[in-house]
N, C-alpha and C positions, 0 to 999 in steps of 0.2 A: 557061627551064629552071629548074625548081624543085629546091631542095636536098633530097636525101633525108636521112632521119634518120641513116643510117649514114655520111654524108659530113661531119657536123658533129663537130669535135674537142672533146671535153670537157676540162675542166681536168685530169682524171686522165690522159687521153691525152697532153696536153701535158707533164705532169710525167714520165710514163714515157718519152716521146721524149727529153726533156732528160737524164734519168738514163742512158738508153742511150748518148747522145752523150758524156756525161761519162765513162762506163765505157770506151768505145772510146778516147777521148782519153787517159785515165789509163793504159790498157794500152799505148798507143803510146809515151807518155812513159816508162813503166817499161822497155819494151823498148829504147828509145834509151839510157837511162842504163846499163842492163845491158850493152849493146853497147860503150859507151865504157869501162866498167869492165873488161870483158874485154880490150880493146885495151891498157889500162893494165897489167893483169896480164901480158899477153904481152910487152910492152916491158920490164917489170921482169925477167921470166925471160930475155929476150934479153940484157939487160945483165949477167946473171950467168953466161953461158956462157963457157967457156974458148975460146982461139984455135982449138984442135983441133975443138971442137964447132961453132964458127962456120964453120970450113972444111967440115965435114960438111954443113951446110945451105946452103953456097955463098955465105957472106957474109964480108966482111973486118971487122976491128975498127972501121975508120972508118965502114963502112956501118951497122954495129950501133949505133955511137955516134950517128950522124946520126938513125937511127930512134928511139932512146930519148930523144933530146933534144926530140922533137916534143911538143907540148902533149898531155896525156893525154886531154883532153876534146874539143878542137876539130879535131884532125887524125885 
């Protein structure tokens, strides 16, 4: 089976392919960091709620403290 000219990857095609891969990887990394930062902001807000506000969302002060003590990035 002979290779057709359209099946051969040129250096430009290789560079474009790698750039597309890097762009997808970068977007995924950015989305992951944004997700973790949003969790951090949510936990900070949770720590600032009063006991009455925590009761409204169905949490105790101990549960809120346990949640806010988690690592902001890994949990």
